[in-house]
C-alpha positions in Angstrom: 220.0 76.2 -54.6 217.4 79.2 -55.1 215.4 77.9 -52.0 218.2 77.7 -49.4 216.9 80.1 -46.5 218.4 83.3 -45.5 220.8 83.4 -48.2 222.2 86.8 -49.4 221.6 88.0 -52.5 224.4 87.1 -54.9 226.9 89.7 -56.2 226.0 91.9 -59.0 226.1 90.4 -62.2 225.9 87.1 -60.7 223.1 84.6 -60.8 222.8 81.9 -57.8 224.1 79.3 -59.9 227.7 80.8 -60.7 228.2 81.9 -57.5 231.0 79.9 -55.6 232.0 80.0 -52.1 234.5 76.6 -51.9 236.6 75.9 -55.2 238.5 72.3 -55.1 241.4 72.3 -56.8 242.4 68.8 -58.3 245.7 68.0 -59.8 247.4 65.0 -60.7 249.9 66.0 -63.2 250.4 69.6 -62.5 252.8 71.1 -60.2 251.9 72.5 -56.7 253.3 75.6 -58.4 250.4 75.8 -61.0 247.7 74.6 -57.9 249.2 77.7 -56.3 248.3 80.1 -59.3 244.8 78.5 -59.4 244.2 79.0 -55.7 244.9 82.7 -56.3 242.6 83.2 -59.1 239.7 81.7 -57.2 240.8 83.5 -54.0 240.0 86.6 -56.4 237.1 85.9 -57.3 234.4 87.5 -55.5 232.3 85.2 -52.7 234.6 82.5 -52.8 235.2 81.7 -48.6 237.4 78.4 -48.8 240.2 76.9 -51.8 241.0 73.3 -51.3 244.0 72.3 -53.3 244.4 68.7 -53.8 247.8 67.2 -55.4 247.5 63.5 -56.2 250.8 61.4 -56.6 250.9 58.7 -58.7 248.2 57.1 -56.5 250.8 56.8 -53.3 249.8 59.9 -51.7 247.4 62.9 -51.6 248.7 66.4 -50.6 246.3 68.8 -49.5 245.7 72.6 -48.7 243.3 74.4 -47.5 242.7 77.9 -47.6 240.1 80.0 -45.8 239.6 83.5 -47.6 239.3 86.4 -45.6 239.6 89.1 -48.3 238.5 89.0 -51.8 241.8 89.1 -53.5 244.5 87.6 -50.9 245.3 84.0 -50.5 246.9 83.6 -47.1 250.5 82.8 -46.9 249.7 79.5 -44.7 246.9 77.3 -45.1 244.3 76.6 -42.6 245.6 72.8 -43.2 248.5 71.4 -45.2 249.0 67.9 -45.1 249.2 64.8 -46.7 248.8 60.9 -46.3 249.6 58.0 -48.3 246.9 56.2 -49.9 247.9 52.2 -48.6 247.2 53.7 -44.8 244.0 55.5 -45.4 241.5 56.2 -42.5 238.6 57.5 -41.8 238.1 59.9 -39.8 241.8 61.2 -39.8 242.1 64.0 -42.5 238.9 65.5 -41.3 238.6 69.8 -42.8 236.0 71.7 -40.7 234.2 74.2 -42.7 231.9 77.4 -41.2 228.9 76.7 -42.8 227.8 80.5 -42.3 230.8 81.1 -45.2 229.9 78.4 -47.1 226.2 79.3 -47.5 226.5 83.3 -46.9 224.2 83.4 -44.0 224.9 86.4 -41.6 225.1 85.9 -38.3 222.4 87.5 -37.4 220.4 85.2 -39.0 219.7 81.1 -38.4 221.1 78.4 -40.4 218.5 76.6 -42.4 217.1 73.4 -40.8 219.4 70.5 -40.6 222.4 72.4 -41.8 225.6 70.7 -39.7 227.9 73.6 -38.6 230.4 73.3 -38.8 230.5 71.5 -41.8 232.7 68.4 -42.0 234.6 66.7 -45.2 236.1 63.4 -44.1 239.0 63.5 -46.9 240.1 59.8 -45.9 236.2 58.7 -46.5 236.3 60.3 -49.9 239.9 58.8 -50.8 238.4 55.1 -49.9 235.3 55.9 -51.7 237.3 57.0 -54.7 239.6 54.1 -54.3 236.3 51.9 -54.5 235.0 53.0 -58.3 
């Protein structure tokens, strides 16, 4: 948001509205190869720091991979997280992703994070899956 404190200016030629630091790709019928092509594309996008790929398999299980992008253009060979969970055994607190708030908000290490920002940022995929199941 434009009022986020301590944020750096968007990359040249970009507005803050199209400056992405976390990309999420979700596939149902697509292959992992298709997801990996999309992840590689996002890794080449200036400013992206994390790419999360989620593959839903016929509502039976979720497979996911989280990549941390350290250098634009390079998708790491090994994801930070590579896991799955069966949807009939969803539990909150079991499949938790941890993201660096400074990377997500693009706040340099020498500046303070905005008030009320949790560092690290924690995403509970089990809770997300349970909420999605209820809808």
